[in-house]
C-alpha positions in Angstrom: 13.9 -11.6 -19.5 14.0 -7.8 -19.1 12.1 -6.4 -16.2 9.9 -3.5 -17.0 9.8 -0.5 -14.6 6.3 0.0 -13.2 4.6 3.2 -14.0 4.1 5.7 -11.2 0.5 6.1 -9.9 -0.3 9.4 -11.6 -3.8 10.4 -10.5 -3.5 14.1 -11.4 -6.0 13.9 -14.3 -8.5 11.3 -12.8 -11.2 13.9 -12.1 -11.0 15.2 -15.6 -11.2 11.7 -17.1 -14.1 10.8 -14.9 -16.0 14.0 -15.9 -15.4 13.1 -19.5 -16.8 9.6 -18.9 -19.9 11.2 -17.2 -20.5 13.4 -20.2 -20.0 10.6 -22.7 -22.4 8.4 -20.8 -25.0 11.1 -20.6 -24.7 11.6 -24.4 -25.2 7.9 -24.9 -28.4 7.9 -22.7 -29.8 10.8 -24.8 -29.0 9.0 -28.1 -30.5 5.8 -26.8 -33.7 7.6 -25.7 -34.0 9.1 -29.2 -33.7 5.5 -30.7 -36.5 4.2 -28.5 -39.0 6.0 -30.8 -37.9 3.9 -33.8 -37.5 0.5 -32.1 -39.7 -2.4 -31.2 -41.1 -3.1 -27.7 -38.3 -5.5 -27.1 -35.7 -2.9 -28.2 -37.4 -0.3 -26.0 -37.1 -2.6 -22.9 -33.5 -3.4 -23.7 -32.6 0.3 -24.2 -34.4 1.3 -21.0 -32.5 -1.4 -19.0 -29.2 -0.3 -20.5 -29.9 3.4 -19.7 -30.7 2.4 -16.1 -27.3 0.7 -15.9 -25.7 3.9 -17.4 -27.4 6.0 -14.8 -26.0 3.8 -12.1 -22.5 4.1 -13.7 -22.9 7.9 -13.7 -23.6 7.8 -9.9 -20.5 5.7 -9.4 -18.4 8.1 -11.5 -19.7 11.1 -9.5 -18.8 9.3 -6.3 -15.3 8.7 -7.6 -15.0 12.3 -8.6 -15.7 13.3 -5.0 -13.2 10.8 -3.7 -10.5 12.0 -6.1 -11.2 15.6 -5.3 -10.8 14.9 -1.6 -7.7 12.9 -2.2 -6.1 15.7 -4.3 -7.1 18.3 -1.7 -5.4 16.2 1.0 -2.2 16.0 -1.0 -1.9 19.8 -1.3 
């Protein structure tokens, strides 16, 4: 069995990736809110619950961005 070399921990683009995730999640929230107008009451409740989870994810992403920015600043 050949051993594979582990990849180095390259965090140089983590902030950019997190910002892309934030933007994508915000777009998904907007699309879901547009879909509420065409759904049933059950659909509306499910979409609102999912959007709340998305908003929580955005807050977590923003916290990670801050952490990564501090980490990158400390490395320079």
